[in-house]
Backbone as numpy.savetxt, mean C-alpha at the origin, in Angstrom:
# Nx Ny Nz CAx CAy CAz Cx Cy Cz
9.25 -18.75 -6.46 8.65 -18.34 -4.94 7.97 -17.60 -4.38
7.09 -16.69 -5.11 6.23 -15.83 -4.40 5.12 -16.38 -4.78
4.80 -17.20 -6.11 3.49 -17.65 -6.75 3.41 -19.00 -5.85
4.54 -19.27 -5.65 4.40 -21.20 -4.62 3.74 -20.64 -3.38
4.69 -19.43 -2.85 3.83 -19.26 -1.66 2.52 -18.64 -1.50
2.03 -17.86 -2.37 0.84 -17.65 -2.50 -0.30 -19.14 -2.34
0.28 -19.80 -3.42 -0.86 -21.04 -3.55 -0.38 -21.92 -2.08
0.24 -21.53 -0.95 0.39 -22.20 0.14 -0.65 -21.56 1.01
-1.59 -20.25 0.76 -2.49 -19.84 1.44 -3.98 -20.82 0.81
-4.00 -21.16 -0.08 -5.05 -22.15 -0.27 -5.09 -23.64 0.09
-3.93 -23.81 0.42 -3.66 -25.23 0.59 -4.36 -25.72 2.52
-4.05 -26.78 2.33 -4.48 -26.72 4.22 -2.70 -26.93 5.06
-3.27 -26.21 5.66 -2.13 -25.72 6.83 -1.98 -26.83 7.63
-0.88 -27.34 8.49 -0.92 -28.06 9.56 -0.62 -26.93 11.00
-1.30 -27.35 12.05 -1.40 -26.79 13.25 -0.13 -26.19 13.70
-0.40 -25.47 14.28 0.80 -24.48 14.39 1.77 -24.84 15.62
3.03 -24.97 15.57 3.82 -25.20 16.64 3.50 -23.82 17.40
4.28 -24.06 19.08 4.49 -22.93 19.89 5.35 -22.18 18.86
4.95 -20.60 19.45 6.07 -19.36 18.92 7.09 -19.44 19.84
8.49 -19.66 18.42 9.86 -19.56 19.30 10.24 -17.98 19.64
10.95 -18.13 20.59 11.40 -16.29 20.85 12.45 -16.40 19.76
12.14 -14.90 19.16 12.98 -14.30 18.33 14.30 -13.88 19.06
15.38 -14.61 18.48 16.87 -13.61 19.25 17.22 -12.23 18.17
17.90 -11.48 19.00 18.44 -10.37 18.56 19.63 -10.59 17.41
19.55 -10.95 16.08 20.42 -11.30 15.23 20.26 -10.32 14.15
21.36 -10.59 13.60 20.88 -9.88 12.14 20.24 -10.08 11.15
19.65 -9.26 10.66 18.37 -9.25 9.94 18.40 -10.39 9.15
19.44 -10.50 8.20 19.55 -11.71 7.39 19.12 -12.85 7.92
19.88 -13.16 8.99 19.29 -14.79 9.49 18.32 -14.57 10.13
17.36 -13.52 10.89 15.88 -13.43 11.13 15.20 -13.98 10.03
15.34 -13.35 8.80 14.46 -13.29 7.47 14.53 -15.02 7.08
15.56 -15.64 7.14 15.95 -17.26 6.79 15.33 -17.98 7.77
15.33 -17.45 8.92 14.37 -18.75 10.02 13.37 -18.30 9.67
12.85 -16.79 9.34 11.17 -16.81 9.17 10.41 -17.21 8.16
11.84 -17.32 7.17 10.74 -18.19 6.08 11.33 -19.62 6.01
11.88 -19.82 6.92 12.00 -21.45 7.44 10.66 -21.83 7.81
10.18 -21.11 8.80 9.00 -21.18 9.49 8.27 -21.23 8.91
8.17 -20.16 8.26 6.81 -20.37 7.20 6.72 -21.45 6.07
7.53 -22.13 5.79 8.06 -23.01 4.98 7.29 -24.41 5.74
7.90 -24.39 6.75 7.31 -25.70 7.50 5.91 -25.52 8.45
5.12 -24.41 8.10 3.59 -24.04 8.72 3.71 -23.80 10.12
4.90 -23.46 10.31 4.69 -22.81 11.40 4.64 -21.02 11.71
3.32 -20.83 11.30 3.06 -19.54 11.15 3.10 -18.82 12.03
2.96 -18.89 13.35 2.94 -17.90 14.53 4.52 -17.83 14.79
5.19 -18.96 14.37 6.83 -18.47 14.77 7.24 -17.43 13.63
6.83 -17.94 12.18 7.10 -16.79 11.15 6.51 -15.56 11.64
5.47 -15.69 11.96 5.29 -13.71 12.17 5.96 -13.16 13.45
6.09 -14.19 14.11 6.77 -13.52 15.59 8.71 -13.11 14.79
8.89 -14.13 13.93 10.39 -13.23 13.47 10.00 -12.11 12.00
9.17 -12.47 11.48 9.01 -11.46 10.62 8.39 -9.70 11.13
8.04 -10.12 12.17 8.03 -9.04 12.90 9.04 -8.25 13.74
9.86 -9.30 14.06 11.19 -8.60 14.57 11.90 -7.87 13.12
11.81 -8.70 12.43 12.40 -7.66 11.44 12.18 -6.52 11.14
10.69 -6.11 10.94 10.50 -4.43 11.24 10.91 -4.07 12.55
11.14 -4.36 13.53 11.95 -3.84 14.89 13.00 -3.55 14.16
13.79 -4.23 13.26 15.22 -3.63 13.07 15.16 -3.00 11.54
13.79 -2.41 11.47 13.91 -1.37 10.56 14.11 -1.95 8.70
13.67 -3.40 8.76 14.00 -3.61 7.43 12.57 -3.59 6.77
12.78 -2.66 5.41 11.76 -2.29 4.43 11.67 -3.17 3.61
11.30 -3.82 2.99 11.26 -4.91 1.62 10.50 -5.57 1.40
9.89 -5.27 0.21 8.73 -6.13 -0.44 8.07 -7.46 -0.04
9.43 -8.32 -0.72 9.54 -9.81 -0.40 9.19 -10.06 1.24
9.65 -9.00 1.99 9.25 -9.60 3.82 8.15 -9.17 4.11
7.36 -8.07 3.45 6.12 -7.88 3.89 5.32 -8.99 3.00
5.39 -9.20 1.58 4.57 -10.08 1.29 4.61 -11.16 2.14
5.33 -11.53 2.89 5.62 -13.39 3.40 5.15 -13.13 4.78
4.97 -11.79 5.56 4.53 -11.46 6.57 3.11 -11.77 6.63
2.43 -11.32 5.31 1.17 -10.98 5.06 0.74 -12.86 4.94
1.18 -13.58 4.05 1.35 -14.39 4.00 1.33 -15.65 5.11
2.29 -14.91 6.58 1.97 -16.11 7.18 0.58 -15.93 8.48
0.28 -14.18 8.43 -0.83 -13.87 8.63 -2.02 -14.77 8.51
-1.60 -14.99 6.85 -3.27 -15.66 5.98 -3.18 -17.06 6.28
-2.05 -17.58 6.47 -1.85 -19.22 6.88 -2.09 -19.65 8.40
-1.99 -18.44 9.31 -2.69 -18.46 10.58 -4.07 -18.74 10.59
-4.83 -18.30 10.00 -6.48 -18.02 9.64 -6.76 -19.11 9.33
-6.03 -19.28 8.03 -6.47 -20.69 7.36 -6.19 -22.33 8.00
-5.12 -22.21 9.38 -4.74 -23.61 10.14 -6.00 -23.14 11.18
-6.63 -22.64 11.34 -7.67 -22.22 12.44 -7.26 -21.55 13.73
-6.51 -21.28 13.74 -5.32 -20.52 15.06 -5.94 -19.08 14.85
-6.49 -18.45 14.17 -6.61 -17.17 14.21 -6.53 -16.49 15.22
-6.22 -15.27 15.33 -6.13 -14.16 16.46 -6.46 -12.88 15.66
-7.25 -12.50 17.14 -8.29 -11.25 16.40 -7.02 -10.13 15.49
-7.33 -9.58 14.09 -6.75 -8.68 13.50 -5.97 -9.57 12.77
-6.00 -10.60 12.41 -4.79 -11.29 11.55 -5.25 -11.15 10.19
-6.47 -11.03 10.18 -6.92 -10.62 8.24 -6.08 -9.26 8.01
-6.57 -8.17 9.21 -6.14 -6.98 8.75 -4.70 -6.59 8.52
-3.91 -7.66 9.61 -2.70 -7.79 9.48 -2.08 -8.48 7.98
-2.46 -9.54 7.56 -2.37 -9.90 6.19 -3.05 -8.83 5.01
-3.71 -8.46 5.12 -4.09 -7.36 4.09 -3.16 -6.45 4.20
-2.33 -5.50 5.31 -1.35 -4.91 5.64 0.30 -5.31 5.06
0.57 -6.64 5.31 1.61 -7.05 4.69 1.19 -7.21 2.98
0.37 -7.70 2.47 0.17 -7.70 0.92 0.10 -5.98 0.33
-0.32 -5.14 0.79 -0.65 -3.83 0.81 0.55 -3.47 0.38
1.17 -3.58 1.69 2.68 -3.14 1.82 3.90 -3.49 0.91
3.42 -4.73 0.30 4.32 -5.27 -0.86 3.61 -4.86 -2.34
3.20 -4.42 -2.65 2.37 -4.35 -3.45 3.08 -2.70 -3.45
3.04 -2.00 -2.61 3.41 -0.50 -2.53 4.91 -0.80 -2.56
5.35 -1.37 -1.91 6.73 -1.32 -2.16 7.68 -1.61 -3.40
7.12 -3.21 -4.23 7.81 -3.20 -5.51 7.52 -3.02 -6.46
8.46 -2.68 -7.53 8.64 -2.87 -8.58 8.83 -4.38 -9.73
8.54 -5.56 -8.87 8.58 -6.47 -9.64 7.50 -6.95 -10.14
6.94 -6.83 -11.33 5.31 -6.99 -11.34 4.83 -8.49 -11.27
5.81 -9.44 -11.08 5.03 -10.54 -10.82 4.31 -10.56 -8.80
5.42 -10.32 -8.00 5.45 -9.51 -6.90 3.73 -8.86 -6.85
4.06 -8.01 -7.62 2.74 -7.11 -7.14 1.62 -7.86 -7.78
1.87 -8.67 -9.04 0.48 -9.12 -9.20 0.25 -10.28 -7.98
0.98 -11.13 -7.17 0.55 -12.11 -6.65 -0.12 -11.16 -5.35
0.62 -10.26 -4.81 0.18 -9.48 -3.66 -1.28 -8.98 -3.70
-1.69 -8.40 -5.18 -2.75 -8.32 -5.31 -3.88 -9.17 -5.70
-3.97 -10.44 -6.01 -4.13 -11.62 -5.86 -4.83 -11.98 -4.62
-3.52 -12.05 -3.59 -3.62 -12.61 -2.74 -4.93 -11.18 -1.53
-4.62 -10.02 -1.54 -5.64 -9.12 -1.45 -7.17 -9.25 -1.87
-7.16 -9.71 -3.13 -8.33 -10.01 -3.55 -9.27 -11.51 -2.52
-8.44 -12.38 -2.21 -8.97 -13.41 -1.60 -8.98 -13.01 0.10
-8.14 -12.48 0.25 -8.40 -12.06 2.06 -9.28 -11.01 2.45
-9.26 -10.25 1.15 -10.69 -9.25 1.32 -12.00 -9.50 0.80
-11.93 -10.75 0.32 -13.15 -11.63 -0.17 -14.00 -12.44 1.24
-12.79 -12.79 1.88 -13.23 -13.65 2.87 -13.86 -12.40 4.16
-13.10 -11.10 4.30 -13.55 -10.45 5.29 -15.08 -9.69 4.72
-15.22 -9.68 3.07 -16.46 -9.47 2.76 -17.33 -10.58 3.47
-17.44 -11.78 3.40 -18.13 -12.64 3.51 -18.31 -12.80 4.57
-17.34 -12.64 5.66 -18.14 -12.25 7.08 -18.80 -11.44 7.73
-18.69 -10.15 6.97 -19.74 -9.06 6.85 -20.78 -8.98 6.76
-20.84 -10.09 5.36 -22.21 -10.11 5.15 -23.08 -10.79 6.15
-22.00 -12.13 6.83 -22.97 -12.99 7.28 -23.27 -12.36 8.64
-22.94 -11.36 8.71 -23.00 -10.48 9.93 -24.08 -9.48 9.89
-24.71 -8.86 8.58 -25.62 -8.17 8.22 -24.60 -6.74 8.05
-23.46 -6.56 7.98 -22.86 -5.30 8.09 -22.33 -4.85 6.23
-22.24 -4.12 6.08 -21.95 -3.40 4.36 -20.54 -4.24 4.14
-20.65 -4.82 2.72 -19.34 -5.56 2.66 -18.64 -4.57 1.45
-18.56 -3.31 1.34 -17.68 -2.62 0.92 -16.37 -2.42 2.13
-15.29 -2.63 1.30 -14.02 -2.94 2.35 -13.42 -1.59 1.71
-12.97 -1.71 0.34 -11.99 -1.30 -0.24 -12.40 0.10 -1.19
-12.33 1.36 -0.68 -12.42 1.98 -1.05 -12.17 2.60 -2.42
-10.85 2.54 -2.82 -10.24 2.86 -3.85 -9.48 3.95 -4.12
-8.22 4.45 -5.05 -7.95 5.23 -5.12 -8.38 6.58 -6.12
-8.71 7.90 -6.08 -8.89 8.69 -6.85 -8.48 8.95 -8.10
-8.60 9.23 -9.27 -8.46 9.17 -10.66 -7.07 9.65 -10.70
-7.27 11.43 -9.73 -5.88 11.75 -9.76 -4.63 10.82 -8.95
-5.02 10.16 -8.02 -4.16 9.66 -7.19 -3.49 8.44 -8.26
-4.16 7.76 -8.96 -4.28 6.54 -10.26 -3.33 7.25 -11.12
-3.68 8.12 -11.38 -2.61 8.63 -12.46 -1.09 9.09 -11.83
-1.39 9.73 -10.96 0.49 10.13 -10.28 0.77 8.55 -10.10
0.20 7.78 -9.51 0.81 6.31 -9.27 1.36 5.49 -10.61
0.66 5.91 -11.80 1.38 5.31 -12.65 2.50 5.10 -13.27
3.46 6.34 -13.09 4.98 6.40 -13.20 5.75 6.82 -11.80
6.83 6.36 -11.16 7.40 6.67 -10.51 7.78 8.26 -10.57
7.75 9.17 -9.57 8.40 10.52 -9.22 9.45 10.58 -10.35
10.40 10.13 -10.18 11.52 10.30 -10.89 11.36 10.33 -12.81
10.15 9.20 -12.78 10.26 9.29 -14.23 9.34 10.98 -15.00
8.24 10.57 -13.87 7.50 12.06 -14.53 8.14 13.47 -14.39
9.44 13.49 -13.51 10.31 14.66 -13.12 11.44 14.79 -14.78
12.01 13.15 -15.18 12.22 12.90 -16.62 11.82 13.65 -17.76
10.44 12.88 -17.67 9.63 13.55 -18.55 9.04 14.75 -18.72
9.14 15.64 -17.62 8.89 17.05 -17.76 10.07 17.74 -18.28
11.31 17.28 -18.30 12.68 17.84 -18.23 12.66 17.87 -19.80
11.84 16.40 -19.89 12.45 16.20 -21.48 11.31 17.27 -22.41
10.37 17.29 -21.93 9.22 18.53 -22.35 9.68 19.79 -22.61
10.48 20.34 -21.18 10.82 21.82 -21.46 12.31 21.68 -22.66
12.98 20.84 -22.61 14.01 20.88 -23.56 13.54 20.71 -24.89
12.42 20.39 -25.15 11.77 20.44 -26.66 11.14 21.62 -26.90
10.36 22.20 -25.53 10.27 23.29 -26.04 10.46 24.59 -25.90
11.85 24.40 -25.27 12.86 25.32 -25.90 13.66 25.37 -27.22
13.73 24.02 -27.84 14.20 24.00 -28.76 13.27 24.79 -29.91
11.94 24.39 -29.47 11.00 24.45 -30.80 10.65 26.23 -30.63
11.04 26.80 -29.59 11.07 28.37 -29.90 12.03 29.05 -30.50
13.41 27.86 -30.11 14.18 28.94 -30.72 14.13 28.56 -32.56
13.62 27.52 -32.88 13.32 27.35 -34.27 12.48 28.21 -34.61
11.26 28.33 -34.13 9.91 29.43 -34.57 10.99 30.91 -34.88
11.76 30.92 -33.76 12.33 32.41 -34.02 13.12 32.86 -35.21
13.93 31.73 -35.38 15.09 31.39 -36.32 14.60 31.68 -37.76
13.63 30.48 -38.10 13.55 30.11 -39.45 12.47 31.16 -40.18
12.60 31.26 -41.68 11.85 32.10 -42.02 10.97 31.83 -42.86
10.35 30.36 -43.20 9.59 29.39 -43.75 8.11 29.09 -43.15
7.04 29.16 -43.78 5.96 29.67 -42.89 5.26 27.99 -42.66
5.95 27.40 -43.76 5.79 26.06 -42.77 6.41 25.10 -41.75
7.59 25.53 -41.51 8.70 25.48 -40.43 8.23 26.24 -39.53
7.44 27.26 -39.66 7.05 28.49 -38.51 5.74 27.59 -37.54
5.08 26.94 -38.88 3.81 26.18 -38.44 4.34 25.24 -37.33
5.25 24.26 -37.56 5.53 22.79 -37.24 6.14 23.61 -35.91
6.87 24.15 -35.82 7.48 24.77 -34.27 6.62 25.01 -33.31
5.75 25.95 -33.77 4.68 26.52 -33.29 3.72 25.26 -32.40
3.66 24.56 -33.29 2.66 23.07 -33.02 3.37 22.55 -32.22
4.60 22.46 -32.11 5.33 21.56 -31.54 5.65 22.27 -30.05
5.50 23.62 -29.64 5.52 24.16 -28.84 4.52 24.26 -28.06
3.65 24.49 -28.57 2.16 24.25 -27.99 2.02 22.75 -27.08
2.54 22.12 -28.19 2.28 20.27 -27.58 3.12 19.95 -26.41
4.45 20.15 -26.12 5.56 19.95 -25.50 5.00 21.27 -24.58
4.67 22.76 -24.57 4.46 23.00 -23.21 3.02 22.56 -22.56
2.10 21.91 -23.43 1.17 21.88 -22.64 1.25 20.39 -21.55
2.13 19.50 -22.41 2.83 18.38 -21.59 3.96 18.50 -20.78
4.79 19.95 -20.65 5.77 20.06 -19.39 4.33 20.34 -18.47
3.62 21.21 -18.70 2.72 21.69 -17.32 2.18 20.59 -16.82
1.60 19.48 -17.61 0.93 18.19 -16.82 2.06 17.88 -16.23
3.11 16.93 -17.13 3.79 16.16 -16.03 4.95 16.75 -15.05
4.97 18.32 -15.07 5.23 19.09 -13.84 4.81 18.92 -12.78
3.46 18.96 -13.28 2.38 19.21 -11.80 2.06 17.40 -11.27
2.51 16.64 -12.03 2.32 15.13 -11.79 3.73 14.87 -11.08
4.55 15.67 -11.17 6.04 15.15 -11.14 5.84 15.97 -9.17
5.18 16.86 -9.10 5.21 17.78 -8.08 4.31 17.08 -6.99
3.14 16.32 -7.83 2.43 15.52 -6.62 2.55 14.18 -6.34
3.81 13.68 -7.39 4.25 12.20 -6.87 4.99 12.74 -5.82
5.41 13.38 -5.41 6.49 13.93 -4.27 5.58 14.03 -3.41
4.46 14.76 -3.35 3.87 15.32 -2.59 3.59 14.19 -1.73
2.99 12.75 -2.87 2.90 11.50 -2.10 3.59 11.13 -1.19
4.88 10.90 -1.61 6.10 10.04 -1.60 6.48 10.60 -0.25
6.47 12.41 0.22 7.04 13.05 1.54 6.17 12.64 2.74
4.88 13.49 2.10 3.71 13.92 3.19 2.35 12.54 3.47
2.12 12.11 2.49 0.87 11.34 2.29 1.08 9.75 2.91
0.63 9.66 4.02 0.44 8.85 5.29 -0.66 7.71 5.50
-0.29 6.76 4.67 -1.85 5.91 4.67 -1.56 4.64 5.79
-2.65 4.15 6.69 -2.72 3.04 7.12 -3.62 1.99 6.58
-3.66 0.43 7.28 -4.45 -0.33 7.09 -5.28 -0.54 8.78
-6.60 -0.97 8.77 -7.43 -1.13 9.65 -6.67 -2.72 10.37
-6.62 -2.53 11.32 -5.73 -3.89 11.86 -6.93 -4.43 13.09
-8.12 -3.54 13.61 -9.21 -3.87 14.10 -10.53 -4.46 13.72
-10.98 -5.75 14.23 -12.37 -5.84 13.18 -13.07 -4.96 13.84
-14.04 -4.13 12.94 -15.14 -3.69 12.89 -15.39 -2.39 14.08
-14.44 -1.26 14.00 -13.88 -0.45 14.53 -14.79 0.35 13.94
-15.31 1.49 14.81 -16.16 3.00 14.66 -15.42 3.90 14.94
-15.69 4.67 13.54 -15.00 6.32 13.85 -15.56 6.68 15.26
-14.80 8.03 15.64 -15.26 8.36 16.95 -15.14 9.97 16.43
-15.75 10.91 17.21 -15.68 12.35 17.41 -14.34 12.93 18.10
-14.37 13.86 17.69 -13.32 14.97 18.46 -13.33 14.63 19.71
-14.14 14.48 20.31 -13.98 14.11 21.70 -14.09 12.72 22.30
-13.98 11.61 21.18 -13.49 10.10 20.94 -14.55 9.49 21.74
-15.01 10.13 21.52 -16.97 9.21 21.10 -17.59 8.62 19.69
-18.36 7.28 19.94 -18.27 6.95 18.84 -19.54 7.66 17.86
-19.28 7.70 16.62 -20.15 7.98 16.27 -21.65 7.92 15.67
-22.88 8.41 15.87 -23.94 7.73 15.41 -24.25 7.78 13.93
-24.71 6.71 13.58 -25.00 6.33 12.28 -24.08 6.23 10.84
-23.30 5.62 11.84 -22.03 5.20 10.85 -22.12 3.80 11.04
-22.02 2.90 9.88 -21.21 1.42 10.00 -20.20 1.14 10.42
-19.48 0.34 10.95 -18.32 -0.02 11.07 -17.35 0.10 10.09
-15.89 0.54 10.52 -15.49 0.59 9.12 -14.46 -0.85 9.46
-14.52 -1.64 8.17 -13.83 -2.87 7.99 -12.89 -3.36 8.29
-12.59 -4.20 9.38 -10.98 -4.78 8.91 -10.04 -4.88 7.80
-9.04 -4.18 7.35 -8.70 -4.21 6.10 -8.70 -3.14 5.07
-9.51 -2.31 5.66 -9.77 -1.20 4.97 -8.52 -0.08 5.22
-8.52 0.37 3.91 -7.48 1.65 3.51 -7.32 2.78 4.15
-6.67 3.49 4.82 -7.33 4.91 5.06 -5.74 5.95 5.24
-6.16 7.19 5.15 -5.32 8.03 4.92 -5.22 8.48 6.64
-3.60 8.92 7.38 -3.56 9.29 8.50 -3.18 10.70 8.33
-4.30 11.73 8.89 -4.11 13.23 9.01 -3.56 13.70 9.99
-3.50 12.88 11.33 -2.85 13.39 12.33 -2.90 12.51 13.26
-2.05 12.48 14.36 -1.99 11.62 15.50 -1.23 12.47 16.86
-2.74 12.19 17.87 -2.41 13.05 19.31 -3.24 12.04 20.22
-2.35 11.87 21.65 -2.58 11.41 22.32 -2.90 9.79 22.14
-2.51 9.31 21.28 -2.73 7.90 21.52 -4.08 7.50 20.26
-4.03 8.65 19.33 -5.38 8.40 18.66 -4.85 9.01 17.35
-5.34 8.31 16.66 -5.28 8.81 14.86 -6.57 9.29 14.05
-6.04 10.70 13.62 -7.41 11.28 12.64 -6.89 10.87 11.64
-8.24 10.08 11.20 -8.03 9.62 9.90 -9.19 9.75 8.61
-8.56 9.76 7.41 -9.81 9.88 6.48 -10.12 8.60 5.57
-11.38 7.91 5.71 -11.74 7.21 4.64 -12.88 7.41 3.86
-12.72 7.45 2.29 -13.75 7.88 1.77 -13.90 9.41 1.83
-15.35 9.53 2.03 -15.69 10.77 2.30 -15.72 11.32 3.74
-15.42 10.28 4.62 -15.44 10.39 6.05 -14.32 10.67 6.90
-14.23 11.31 8.18 -13.06 11.47 8.75 -13.47 11.71 10.02
-12.60 10.94 11.13 -12.92 11.14 12.34 -11.26 10.11 13.15
-11.62 10.14 14.65 -10.36 9.47 15.26 -10.25 8.01 15.21
-9.07 7.52 15.62 -9.51 6.14 15.69 -8.18 5.86 16.76
-8.32 4.35 17.41 -7.28 4.60 18.61 -6.34 4.38 17.45
-5.00 4.65 18.28 -3.64 4.19 17.11 -3.15 2.72 16.95
-4.02 2.17 17.92 -3.41 0.36 17.94 -4.67 0.07 16.97
-5.66 0.75 16.48 -6.91 0.15 15.58 -6.10 0.21 14.16
-4.85 1.32 13.87 -3.96 1.40 12.68 -2.87 0.65 12.65
-2.30 -0.09 11.76 -0.96 0.11 11.39 -0.31 0.59 10.06
0.36 1.84 10.13 1.09 2.48 8.72 1.48 1.66 7.85
1.40 2.07 6.56 2.59 1.41 5.52 3.96 1.73 5.35
4.29 1.40 5.40 5.60 1.74 5.01 5.92 2.10 3.88
7.11 2.80 3.93 7.31 3.63 2.46 8.51 3.33 2.06
8.84 2.94 0.67 10.60 3.05 0.20 11.49 4.14 0.43
12.40 3.40 0.76 13.50 4.32 1.64 14.49 4.90 0.38
């Protein structure tokens, strides 16, 4: 389903029909209606319905992927509205973050490459820097290799092995057994420290890290007085930023090594798994 849907982005889409009103229905009904609109090349109608799912509090990787696809198809159909590419990136990034399905993650990653390539092409044509994705730090990449509960389970296993090795080392009399127990204790102790740290870091990311996608083309970072900062290139649409704080309709964000303020309407937070 997702591979077929992704292929539709590259196909020529028909002209959108006028957007239909989204009734206040059960989320399952809205989702079926949204997917029908998407399959029928009524991307504006599909977008309205997928956004209505968000208003109902639905957090689902497939819905996020299809929402990103709907925005991408509207661009492809020549009916693009400002921010559509950034919102397409948001849908695909959210799907990749929420999903544990390798096929869906791979489809979302391929879609992101295609969308960001288009954003980079437009920026190059305008004479702006083409770098869009800052990428994750090495530490964040390592933390994200496994879910928080997996890091915790590994830490518990290392703790058990360490305890057993210390008991054996204290009770055995043979020199060879003592050396083996000491080596096992040293290795398991080191692994316990590393995995415990990764488990704590994963929890910190899950609980406190707030990230968003820039959905306004070529927005500029503002200083504390909410004035545009000099000497800085605009932040590209589709860039991923970290939300540090929010105050009075503005979001304090960090992007790469820089930080500043953006209008809250310029960024769209990424949903987290419940």
